Backbone as a printed PyTorch tensor [residue, N CA C, xyz], in Angstrom:
tensor([[[-27.5500,  64.3010,  97.4760],
         [-27.9770,  63.9870,  96.1260],
         [-28.3180,  62.5030,  96.0550]],

        [[-29.4610,  62.1880,  95.4820],
         [-29.8960,  60.8090,  95.3520],
         [-29.3750,  60.2250,  94.0460]],

        [[-28.8090,  59.0350,  94.1320],
         [-28.3090,  58.3460,  92.9470],
         [-29.3700,  57.3630,  92.4690]],

        [[-29.7160,  57.4450,  91.1960],
         [-30.7120,  56.5270,  90.6270],
         [-30.0500,  55.1790,  90.4030]],

        [[-30.7090,  54.1250,  90.8860],
         [-30.1740,  52.7680,  90.7370],
         [-31.3150,  51.8530,  90.3360]],

        [[-31.1000,  51.0870,  89.2990],
         [-32.1000,  50.1380,  88.8430],
         [-31.9860,  48.8180,  89.5810]],

        [[-32.7730,  47.8510,  89.1360],
         [-32.7380,  46.5300,  89.7670],
         [-32.2160,  45.4980,  88.7690]],

        [[-31.9610,  44.2990,  89.2740],
         [-31.4840,  43.2090,  88.4320],
         [-32.6800,  42.4680,  87.8460]],

        [[-32.6650,  42.2800,  86.5310],
         [-33.6830,  41.4840,  85.8440],
         [-32.9740,  40.3140,  85.1700]],

        [[-33.7330,  39.2980,  84.8220],
         [-33.1620,  38.1240,  84.1380],
         [-33.6750,  38.1260,  82.7040]],

        [[-32.7380,  38.2320,  81.7660],
         [-33.0520,  38.1720,  80.3420],
         [-32.8930,  36.7220,  79.8950]],

        [[-33.9080,  36.1830,  79.2200],
         [-33.8350,  34.8170,  78.7020],
         [-33.3640,  34.9070,  77.2530]],

        [[-32.1100,  34.5540,  77.0430],
         [-31.5250,  34.6220,  75.7090],
         [-31.6760,  33.2620,  75.0260]],

        [[-31.6390,  33.2640,  73.7170],
         [-31.7550,  32.0300,  72.9500],
         [-30.4430,  31.7630,  72.2290]],

        [[-29.9670,  30.5290,  72.3600],
         [-28.7310,  30.1210,  71.6920],
         [-29.0570,  28.9300,  70.8000]],

        [[-28.7220,  29.0350,  69.5220],
         [-29.0060,  27.9520,  68.5860],
         [-28.0900,  26.7720,  68.8830]],

        [[-28.6990,  25.5900,  69.0640],
         [-27.9190,  24.3960,  69.4050],
         [-27.9220,  23.3400,  68.3030]],

        [[-28.7020,  23.5580,  67.2620],
         [-28.7530,  22.5900,  66.1720],
         [-29.9750,  22.8180,  65.3180]],

        [[-30.2990,  21.8010,  64.5170],
         [-31.4910,  21.8630,  63.6810],
         [-32.2670,  20.5660,  63.8420]],

        [[-33.5810,  20.6540,  63.6780],
         [-34.4200,  19.4690,  63.7620],
         [-34.4480,  18.7580,  62.4040]],

        [[-35.0950,  17.5900,  62.3020],
         [-35.1220,  16.8450,  61.0320],
         [-35.7390,  17.6210,  59.8560]],

        [[-36.5080,  18.6750,  60.1480],
         [-37.1150,  19.4710,  59.0830],
         [-36.2710,  20.6900,  58.7130]],

        [[-35.1190,  20.8400,  59.3360],
         [-34.2220,  21.9490,  59.0350],
         [-34.4850,  23.2080,  59.8360]],

        [[-35.4380,  23.1770,  60.7620],
         [-35.7210,  24.3430,  61.6080],
         [-34.7220,  24.3840,  62.7700]],

        [[-34.2660,  25.5770,  63.1360],
         [-33.2900,  25.6700,  64.2270],
         [-33.8820,  25.2400,  65.5730]],

        [[-33.0370,  24.6560,  66.4070],
         [-33.3880,  24.2970,  67.7790],
         [-32.6290,  25.2570,  68.6810]],

        [[-33.3560,  25.8460,  69.6400],
         [-32.7510,  26.8250,  70.5390],
         [-32.7500,  26.3200,  71.9710]],

        [[-31.7470,  26.7670,  72.7040],
         [-31.6640,  26.5050,  74.1370],
         [-31.7480,  27.8610,  74.8390]],

        [[-32.5670,  27.9130,  75.8950],
         [-32.6870,  29.1550,  76.6570],
         [-31.5760,  29.2270,  77.6970]],

        [[-31.0390,  30.4350,  77.8800],
         [-30.0800,  30.6470,  78.9640],
         [-30.4100,  31.9710,  79.6350]],

        [[-30.2810,  31.9700,  80.9450],
         [-30.6340,  33.1430,  81.7410],
         [-29.4130,  34.0280,  81.9450]],

        [[-29.5910,  35.3220,  81.6940],
         [-28.5270,  36.3040,  81.8740],
         [-29.0370,  37.3610,  82.8520]],

        [[-28.3350,  37.5780,  83.9390],
         [-28.7110,  38.6220,  84.8900],
         [-28.1930,  39.9660,  84.3920]],

        [[-29.0960,  40.9220,  84.2650],
         [-28.7550,  42.2680,  83.8240],
         [-29.0030,  43.2020,  85.0070]],

        [[-27.9530,  43.8520,  85.4570],
         [-28.0540,  44.7420,  86.6110],
         [-28.4080,  46.1660,  86.1770]],

        [[-28.9660,  46.9120,  87.1020],
         [-29.2230,  48.3420,  86.9530],
         [-30.2250,  48.6550,  85.8370]],

        [[-31.2950,  47.8840,  85.7590],
         [-32.3660,  48.1300,  84.7940],
         [-33.4770,  48.9060,  85.5050]],

        [[-33.8950,  50.0150,  84.9100],
         [-35.0060,  50.7820,  85.4690],
         [-36.3110,  50.2090,  84.9350]],

        [[-37.3120,  50.1350,  85.8030],
         [-38.6170,  49.5950,  85.4250],
         [-39.6720,  50.6530,  85.7250]],

        [[-40.3940,  51.0480,  84.6860],
         [-41.4190,  52.0820,  84.8270],
         [-42.7570,  51.5470,  84.3450]],

        [[-43.8010,  51.6640,  85.1570],
         [-45.1250,  51.2770,  84.6730],
         [-45.5720,  52.2460,  83.5690]],

        [[-46.2080,  51.7130,  82.5550],
         [-46.7110,  52.5610,  81.4760],
         [-48.0070,  53.2360,  81.9030]],

        [[-48.2310,  54.4090,  81.3520],
         [-49.4830,  55.1180,  81.6200],
         [-50.6130,  54.4280,  80.8590]],

        [[-51.8340,  54.7000,  81.2630],
         [-52.9980,  54.1260,  80.5800],
         [-53.0030,  54.5260,  79.1100]],

        [[-52.6230,  55.7490,  78.8230],
         [-52.5800,  56.2240,  77.4300],
         [-51.5410,  55.4490,  76.6230]],

        [[-50.3460,  55.2260,  77.2080],
         [-49.3050,  54.4480,  76.5190],
         [-49.7740,  53.0260,  76.2390]],

        [[-50.4700,  52.4230,  77.2140],
         [-50.9540,  51.0530,  77.0320],
         [-51.9810,  50.9710,  75.9120]],

        [[-52.8860,  51.9480,  75.8610],
         [-53.9130,  51.9600,  74.8140],
         [-53.2570,  52.1630,  73.4450]],

        [[-52.3100,  53.1030,  73.3560],
         [-51.6280,  53.3420,  72.0860],
         [-50.8900,  52.0990,  71.6080]],

        [[-50.1760,  51.4270,  72.5110],
         [-49.4450,  50.2160,  72.1420],
         [-50.4100,  49.1170,  71.7130]],

        [[-51.5210,  48.9960,  72.4050],
         [-52.4960,  47.9650,  72.0510],
         [-53.1130,  48.2480,  70.6880]],

        [[-53.3610,  49.5170,  70.3820],
         [-53.8980,  49.8800,  69.0680],
         [-52.8920,  49.5890,  67.9560]],

        [[-51.6040,  49.7790,  68.2320],
         [-50.5730,  49.5650,  67.2180],
         [-50.2140,  48.0980,  67.0250]],

        [[-50.1240,  47.3410,  68.1180],
         [-49.6060,  45.9730,  68.0290],
         [-50.5790,  44.8970,  68.4720]],

        [[-51.6570,  45.2990,  69.1490],
         [-52.5800,  44.3120,  69.7000],
         [-52.0840,  43.7150,  70.9970]],

        [[-50.9990,  44.2440,  71.5520],
         [-50.4210,  43.7260,  72.7910],
         [-50.5220,  44.7820,  73.8830]],

        [[-50.7080,  44.3330,  75.1090],
         [-50.8440,  45.2450,  76.2480],
         [-49.4960,  45.3890,  76.9430]],

        [[-48.7880,  46.4590,  76.6230],
         [-47.4680,  46.7120,  77.1880],
         [-47.6200,  47.3920,  78.5470]],

        [[-47.2460,  46.6770,  79.6100],
         [-47.4720,  47.1830,  80.9650],
         [-46.3100,  47.9900,  81.5300]],

        [[-45.0820,  47.6440,  81.1620],
         [-43.9030,  48.3180,  81.7070],
         [-42.9470,  48.7110,  80.5910]],

        [[-42.1520,  49.7360,  80.8750],
         [-41.0300,  50.1070,  80.0150],
         [-39.7530,  49.8860,  80.8110]],

        [[-38.7860,  49.1960,  80.2050],
         [-37.4960,  48.9470,  80.8330],
         [-36.4580,  49.8660,  80.2220]],

        [[-35.6430,  50.4990,  81.0660],
         [-34.5050,  51.2880,  80.6080],
         [-33.2690,  50.4160,  80.7850]],

        [[-32.5590,  50.1760,  79.6840],
         [-31.4270,  49.2460,  79.6500],
         [-30.1180,  50.0280,  79.7740]],

        [[-29.1740,  49.5600,  80.6080],
         [-27.9000,  50.2690,  80.7800],
         [-27.1050,  50.3770,  79.4740]],

        [[-26.3220,  51.4290,  79.3810],
         [-25.4960,  51.6690,  78.1940],
         [-24.5330,  50.5260,  77.9110]],

        [[-24.0240,  49.8870,  78.9280],
         [-23.0040,  48.8410,  78.7520],
         [-23.5650,  47.5290,  78.2070]],

        [[-24.8820,  47.3750,  78.1560],
         [-25.4910,  46.1090,  77.7570],
         [-25.4620,  45.9280,  76.2390]],

        [[-25.0210,  44.7440,  75.8000],
         [-24.9340,  44.4330,  74.3710],
         [-25.8270,  43.2490,  73.9920]],

        [[-26.7410,  42.8370,  74.8680],
         [-27.6100,  41.6890,  74.6020],
         [-28.7150,  42.0460,  73.6210]],

        [[-29.3080,  41.0120,  73.0400],
         [-30.4570,  41.1730,  72.1480],
         [-31.7190,  41.2040,  72.9910]],

        [[-32.5290,  42.2540,  72.8420],
         [-33.7500,  42.4200,  73.6280],
         [-35.0040,  42.2390,  72.7900]],

        [[-34.8810,  42.1260,  71.5000],
         [-36.0500,  41.9760,  70.6310],
         [-36.6020,  40.5600,  70.7200]],

        [[-37.9130,  40.4570,  70.9990],
         [-38.6110,  39.1720,  71.0800],
         [-37.9540,  38.2270,  72.0900]],

        [[-37.7280,  38.7220,  73.2960],
         [-37.1150,  37.9390,  74.3610],
         [-38.0070,  37.9290,  75.5970]],

        [[-37.8430,  36.9010,  76.4130],
         [-38.5230,  36.8490,  77.7100],
         [-37.6210,  37.5100,  78.7520]],

        [[-38.2690,  38.1370,  79.7420],
         [-37.5650,  38.8200,  80.8260],
         [-38.2840,  38.4760,  82.1220]],

        [[-37.5240,  38.2360,  83.1810],
         [-38.1110,  37.9460,  84.4860],
         [-37.7960,  39.0730,  85.4680]],

        [[-38.8500,  39.5830,  86.1220],
         [-38.7170,  40.5270,  87.2310],
         [-40.0380,  40.5700,  87.9710]],

        [[-40.0100,  41.0400,  89.1960],
         [-41.1910,  41.0910,  90.0770],
         [-41.8390,  39.7100,  90.2240]],

        [[-41.0640,  38.6430,  90.0990],
         [-41.6000,  37.2980,  90.2620],
         [-42.4550,  36.8320,  89.1030]],

        [[-42.4500,  37.5500,  87.9920],
         [-43.2540,  37.2250,  86.8110],
         [-42.3430,  37.0940,  85.5960]],

        [[-42.8800,  36.4960,  84.5410],
         [-42.1720,  36.4290,  83.2680],
         [-42.8930,  37.3300,  82.2810]],

        [[-42.1220,  38.1130,  81.5360],
         [-42.6310,  39.1030,  80.5900],
         [-42.0040,  38.8360,  79.2320]],

        [[-42.5790,  39.3950,  78.1740],
         [-42.0090,  39.3100,  76.8320],
         [-41.8870,  40.7190,  76.2650]],

        [[-40.7290,  40.9830,  75.6410],
         [-40.5280,  42.3000,  75.0370],
         [-41.4380,  42.4590,  73.8240]],

        [[-41.8440,  43.6940,  73.5800],
         [-42.7410,  44.0240,  72.4730],
         [-42.0170,  45.0000,  71.5550]],

        [[-41.8950,  44.6500,  70.3000],
         [-41.2810,  45.5550,  69.3280],
         [-39.7710,  45.6200,  69.4490]],

        [[-39.2360,  46.6020,  68.7850],
         [-37.7900,  46.8120,  68.7270],
         [-37.3900,  47.7930,  69.8260]],

        [[-36.3100,  47.5030,  70.5660],
         [-35.8430,  48.4670,  71.5690],
         [-35.4380,  49.7860,  70.9080]],

        [[-35.7850,  50.8910,  71.5540],
         [-35.3810,  52.2070,  71.0700],
         [-34.0550,  52.5600,  71.7170]],

        [[-33.1120,  53.0380,  70.9100],
         [-31.7760,  53.3300,  71.4210],
         [-31.3880,  54.7540,  71.0740]],

        [[-30.8470,  55.4640,  72.0780],
         [-30.3640,  56.8230,  71.8670],
         [-28.8580,  56.8240,  71.6870]],

        [[-28.3250,  57.9700,  71.2930],
         [-26.8760,  58.1170,  71.1170],
         [-26.2410,  58.1680,  72.5010]],

        [[-25.3850,  57.2050,  72.7720],
         [-24.8210,  57.0220,  74.1100],
         [-24.1570,  58.2780,  74.6550]],

        [[-23.3660,  58.9710,  73.8300],
         [-22.6380,  60.1590,  74.2970],
         [-23.5450,  61.3590,  74.5370]],

        [[-24.7560,  61.3210,  74.0020],
         [-25.6680,  62.4570,  74.1350],
         [-26.6060,  62.3100,  75.3400]],

        [[-26.5590,  61.1620,  76.0100],
         [-27.4540,  60.9010,  77.1380],
         [-26.6320,  60.9080,  78.4180]],

        [[-26.9630,  61.7800,  79.3820],
         [-26.1210,  61.9660,  80.5520],
         [-26.1640,  60.8410,  81.5890]],

        [[-27.2250,  60.0610,  81.6570],
         [-27.3370,  59.0450,  82.7000],
         [-26.8040,  57.6990,  82.2010]],

        [[-27.0870,  56.6250,  82.9380],
         [-26.5150,  55.3110,  82.6600],
         [-27.2980,  54.4710,  81.6510]],

        [[-28.4150,  54.9870,  81.1210],
         [-29.2840,  54.1710,  80.2700],
         [-29.4730,  54.8430,  78.9200]],

        [[-29.4210,  54.0680,  77.8360],
         [-29.6180,  54.6520,  76.5090],
         [-30.5840,  53.8450,  75.6370]],

        [[-31.1590,  52.7660,  76.1790],
         [-32.1330,  51.9710,  75.4350],
         [-33.3780,  51.7990,  76.2780]],

        [[-34.5130,  51.6440,  75.5920],
         [-35.7250,  51.2960,  76.3160],
         [-36.5310,  50.3200,  75.4830]],

        [[-37.2150,  49.4320,  76.2070],
         [-38.0390,  48.4240,  75.5670],
         [-39.2830,  48.2210,  76.4220]],

        [[-40.4050,  47.9930,  75.7850],
         [-41.6440,  47.7390,  76.5270],
         [-41.8810,  46.2350,  76.6340]],

        [[-42.5780,  45.8420,  77.7050],
         [-42.8400,  44.4240,  77.9260],
         [-44.3230,  44.1960,  78.2010]],

        [[-44.7950,  43.0190,  77.8180],
         [-46.1420,  42.5560,  78.1260],
         [-46.0210,  41.3300,  79.0060]],

        [[-47.0820,  40.9900,  79.7120],
         [-47.0700,  39.7810,  80.5370],
         [-47.0000,  38.5620,  79.6280]],

        [[-46.1550,  37.6270,  80.0070],
         [-45.9750,  36.3870,  79.2380],
         [-46.6800,  35.2620,  79.9780]],

        [[-47.5470,  34.5490,  79.3000],
         [-48.2820,  33.4700,  79.9560],
         [-48.0870,  32.1620,  79.2430]]])
């Protein structure tokens, strides 16, 4: 029996460190390694649908492990030697109703 195993990706989280003279928050980026993330290329149809809805070209879908409690909305992610940005809100299923190790998914676009 083959066991499905994801790879390690780096999530760039933002931590508020203060405010600027205009009262806007100042953030510091910190890298968090997330293990066992599945990475799936999106189909051409999925990419077209996402582009029609958001104007963004979502190239991959990431499956996030059940144990992860990080914020994935509007975050940068590093994998395959590239930097990506999440698109939209991560979709989350009911943890007890999903038999495998992943219960969230989020799509990413290339970040430049």
